[in-house]
C-alpha positions in Angstrom: 0.0 0.0 0.0 1.4 3.4 -1.0 2.0 5.9 1.7 -0.4 8.9 1.4 2.6 11.4 1.2 4.2 9.4 -1.6 0.8 9.2 -3.4 0.4 13.0 -3.2 4.0 13.5 -4.5 3.4 11.0 -7.3 0.1 12.6 -8.4 1.7 16.0 -8.3 4.6 14.9 -10.5 2.3 13.1 -12.9 0.3 16.3 -13.3 3.5 18.0 -14.5 5.3 15.2 -16.4 5.3 17.1 -19.7 6.6 20.3 -18.1 10.3 20.4 -19.0 11.0 22.9 -16.2 9.3 21.1 -13.4 11.8 20.4 -10.6 12.2 19.6 -7.0 11.7 23.2 -5.8 8.4 23.4 -7.6 7.4 20.0 -6.2 8.2 21.2 -2.7 6.0 24.3 -3.2 3.1 22.1 -4.4 3.2 19.6 -1.6 4.0 22.3 1.0 7.3 20.9 2.4 10.8 22.2 2.5 13.4 20.7 0.2 15.2 19.0 3.0 12.0 17.6 4.4 11.0 16.3 1.0 14.4 14.6 0.5 14.3 13.0 3.9 10.7 11.7 3.5 11.2 10.4 0.0 14.5 8.7 0.9 12.9 7.0 3.9 9.6 6.0 2.1 10.9 5.1 -1.4 14.6 4.7 -1.1 15.0 7.3 -3.9 15.8 11.0 -3.8 13.2 13.3 -5.1 15.1 13.9 -8.4 15.4 10.1 -9.0 11.7 9.6 -8.2 10.7 12.3 -10.7 13.0 10.8 -13.3 11.6 7.3 -12.7 8.0 8.5 -13.2 9.1 10.3 -16.4 10.7 7.1 -17.6 7.6 5.0 -16.9 5.6 7.6 -18.8 8.1 7.3 -21.7 7.6 3.5 -21.8 3.9 4.1 -22.3 4.5 6.6 -25.0 7.0 4.4 -26.8 4.2 2.0 -27.6 2.6 4.7 -29.8 4.5 4.1 -33.0 3.7 7.4 -34.6 5.8 9.3 -32.0 9.5 9.7 -32.6 11.9 8.9 -29.8 12.7 12.6 -29.5 8.9 13.4 -29.2 8.6 10.8 -26.5 11.6 12.4 -24.6 10.0 15.8 -24.7 6.5 14.5 -23.9 7.8 12.8 -20.8 9.6 15.8 -19.5 13.2 15.4 -20.8 14.7 18.4 -22.5 17.6 16.5 -23.9 16.9 13.4 -26.0 20.5 12.1 -25.6 20.2 12.3 -21.8 16.8 10.6 -22.0 18.3 7.7 -24.0 21.1 7.3 -21.5 19.0 7.2 -18.4 16.4 5.0 -20.1 19.1 2.5 -20.9 20.5 2.7 -17.4 17.1 2.1 -15.8 15.7 -0.6 -18.2 18.8 -2.2 -19.7 18.0 -1.2 -23.3 17.7 1.9 -25.4 14.3 3.4 -26.1 14.5 2.1 -29.7 15.4 -1.4 -28.5 12.5 -1.4 -26.0 10.1 -0.2 -28.7 11.3 -3.0 -31.1 11.0 -5.6 -28.3 7.6 -4.5 -27.3 6.4 -4.6 -30.9 7.5 -8.2 -31.2 5.6 -9.1 -28.0 2.4 -7.6 -29.4 2.5 -9.7 -32.6 
C-alpha cells in the first residue's frame, strides 16, 4: 500500500510530467514541504531521492509513450519531460537495460 505522502507526491509529479521545467523546488511548493523535508521523507519512504523519483516516473511515462508508433523517440523524450533526447536515451538504458529504440522494437515483437 502506497504511503499517502508518496501518493500525493506521485500525483503532483504526474500532473507535471510534460513540463520540462518542473523540478524539486516546484514539487516542494506544491506539496508544501521544505526541500530537506522532501528529500528526507522520499528517501525513507521510497529509497529514492526526489530527483530520482521524478526521473523514474518520467521514464515510466516514456515507456507508455513508446508503444505509440507514430511518436518519434525525440517526441517521447519531450512529452515525458526530458529536455535532452540524448540524456533521455542514456537514463532510459541505465534504468531498463536497453535503449528506447530497443525497447520499442522488443515490445512490438511481443504484441505480434
